C-alpha positions as CSV (number, residue, x, y, z in Angstrom):
1,X,137.2,31.3,164.1
2,X,136.1,33.4,167.1
3,X,138.0,31.8,170.0
4,X,137.3,33.7,173.3
5,X,139.2,32.7,176.4
6,X,137.4,31.8,179.6
7,X,134.3,33.5,181.0
8,X,136.0,36.9,181.2
9,X,135.2,39.5,178.5
10,X,138.0,39.7,176.0
11,X,140.4,42.6,176.4
12,X,142.4,41.9,173.3
13,X,141.3,41.1,169.8
14,X,143.7,38.9,167.8
15,X,142.7,39.2,164.2
16,X,144.1,38.1,160.9
17,X,143.2,38.2,157.2
18,X,142.9,34.4,156.9
19,X,142.9,31.4,159.0
20,X,146.1,30.4,157.3
21,X,147.7,33.1,159.5
22,X,146.7,31.4,162.7
23,X,149.9,29.3,163.1
24,X,151.8,32.6,163.4
25,X,149.2,34.5,165.3
26,X,148.7,31.7,167.9
27,X,151.9,32.8,169.5
28,X,150.3,36.1,170.5
29,X,147.3,34.3,171.9
30,X,149.5,32.0,173.9
31,X,151.4,34.9,175.4
32,X,148.1,36.6,176.4
33,X,146.9,33.3,178.0
34,X,150.2,33.0,180.0
35,X,149.3,36.3,181.7
36,X,145.6,35.4,182.1
37,X,144.5,38.1,179.6
38,X,141.2,37.2,177.9
39,X,141.2,37.5,174.1
40,X,139.2,36.8,171.1
41,X,140.6,35.5,167.8
42,X,138.9,35.9,164.5
43,X,139.4,36.3,160.7
44,X,138.7,39.9,159.6
45,X,140.0,40.4,156.1
46,X,140.6,44.0,155.0
47,X,140.2,43.0,151.3
48,X,137.6,40.2,151.3
49,X,135.3,41.6,154.0
50,X,135.9,45.3,154.3
51,X,132.5,46.1,155.9
52,X,133.0,43.5,158.6
53,X,136.5,44.8,159.2
54,X,135.3,48.3,159.6
55,X,132.5,47.1,162.0
56,X,135.0,45.1,164.0
57,X,137.4,48.0,164.4
58,X,134.8,50.7,165.0
59,X,132.9,48.6,167.6
60,X,136.0,47.1,169.4
61,X,136.1,49.7,172.2
62,X,132.3,49.5,173.0
63,X,132.7,45.7,173.1
64,X,135.3,46.0,175.8
65,X,138.5,45.4,173.9
66,X,141.5,47.5,175.0
67,X,144.1,46.4,172.4
68,X,143.9,44.9,168.9
69,X,146.6,42.7,167.5
70,X,146.3,42.4,163.7
71,X,148.3,40.0,161.6
72,X,148.7,40.6,158.0
73,X,150.8,39.3,155.1
74,X,151.7,40.9,151.8
75,X,150.2,44.4,151.4
76,X,149.4,44.2,155.1
77,X,146.4,46.6,155.1
78,X,144.6,45.1,158.1
79,X,146.5,46.7,161.0
80,X,146.4,50.2,159.4
81,X,142.8,50.0,158.4
82,X,141.8,48.9,161.9
83,X,143.8,51.7,163.4
84,X,142.0,54.2,161.2
85,X,138.6,53.3,162.6
86,X,139.4,52.8,166.4
87,X,141.0,54.9,169.1
88,X,142.5,51.7,170.6
89,X,146.1,50.8,170.3
90,X,146.7,48.5,167.3
91,X,149.8,46.2,167.1
92,X,150.7,45.0,163.6
93,X,152.2,41.6,163.1
94,X,153.9,41.0,159.8
95,X,152.9,37.4,158.7
96,X,155.5,35.8,156.4
97,X,154.2,34.6,153.1
98,X,155.9,32.3,150.5
99,X,157.9,35.2,149.1
100,X,160.0,37.8,150.9
101,X,159.7,36.1,154.3
102,X,157.4,38.8,155.7
103,X,159.7,41.8,154.8
104,X,157.0,43.1,152.5
105,X,154.4,43.0,155.3
106,X,156.8,44.6,157.8
107,X,157.5,47.5,155.4
108,X,153.8,48.0,154.7
109,X,152.9,48.1,158.4
110,X,155.6,50.5,159.5
111,X,154.8,53.0,156.7
112,X,151.6,54.3,158.2
113,X,150.6,57.9,157.4
114,X,151.0,60.6,160.1
115,X,148.1,60.4,162.5
116,X,147.4,56.7,162.2
117,X,149.9,55.0,164.5
118,X,150.4,51.2,164.5
119,X,152.9,49.6,166.8
120,X,154.8,47.0,164.8
121,X,156.7,43.9,166.1
122,X,159.0,41.6,164.3
123,X,157.8,38.8,162.0
124,X,156.2,36.4,164.5
125,X,153.6,37.2,167.0
126,X,154.8,36.4,170.6
127,X,156.1,39.9,171.2
128,X,152.7,41.3,170.0
129,X,151.0,39.4,172.8
130,X,153.6,40.6,175.3
131,X,153.3,44.2,174.2
132,X,149.5,44.0,174.6
133,X,150.1,42.7,178.2
134,X,152.4,45.7,178.8
135,X,149.9,48.1,177.4
136,X,147.2,46.7,179.7
137,X,149.7,46.6,182.5
138,X,150.1,50.4,182.4
139,X,146.7,50.5,184.3
140,X,146.9,47.1,186.1
141,X,149.3,46.6,189.0
142,X,148.7,42.8,189.0
143,X,149.8,42.6,185.3
144,X,152.8,44.8,186.1
145,X,153.8,42.4,188.9
146,X,153.5,39.4,186.5
147,X,155.6,41.2,183.9
148,X,158.3,41.9,186.5
149,X,158.3,38.3,187.5
150,X,158.4,37.3,183.8
151,X,161.4,39.6,183.3
152,X,163.2,38.0,186.3
153,X,162.6,34.5,184.8
154,X,164.1,35.6,181.5
155,X,167.1,37.0,183.2
156,X,167.6,33.8,185.2
157,X,167.4,31.8,182.0
158,X,170.0,34.0,180.3
159,X,172.3,33.6,183.4
160,X,171.9,29.9,183.3
161,X,172.8,29.8,179.6
162,X,175.9,31.9,180.3
163,X,176.9,29.6,183.1
164,X,176.4,26.5,180.9
165,X,178.5,28.1,178.2
166,X,181.3,29.0,180.5
167,X,181.3,25.5,182.0
168,X,181.5,23.9,178.6
169,X,184.8,25.7,178.1
170,X,183.7,27.8,175.1
171,X,185.8,30.8,174.6
């Protein structure tokens, strides 16, 4: 399912254990695309293809990636296993499965052993994409400017919602 964006080399890897996770993980890819951040998307299963998963993580930096977003459901091993083989920041996305609505995945991702950090976002992937943009923005003034403008748009939307609520007479 490798899905690189545009001619630029990908800076972010968006990976998941199964293509059935793509409907959730697509939100991270869409957030990256909003900021013009090149990404690649692929299936890298920690359980079904461990050798490929280790190769993906251990070669990510040399291939030009700067951040990895890893979605995982259930036992949620993918984010932590990738974090154990790369120096890059890894953002874990709990993918909701049929049972437990992703809580099992969330708890698995946040319980990493000392020394193997994985940033974790809520169930759903949009914030993972935005966090990756912020990480990249730490060294990119253009991305920081886009993030500042984005925050301004969010504030304007919230103000408009407040004004509409006040005008409707809600109390």
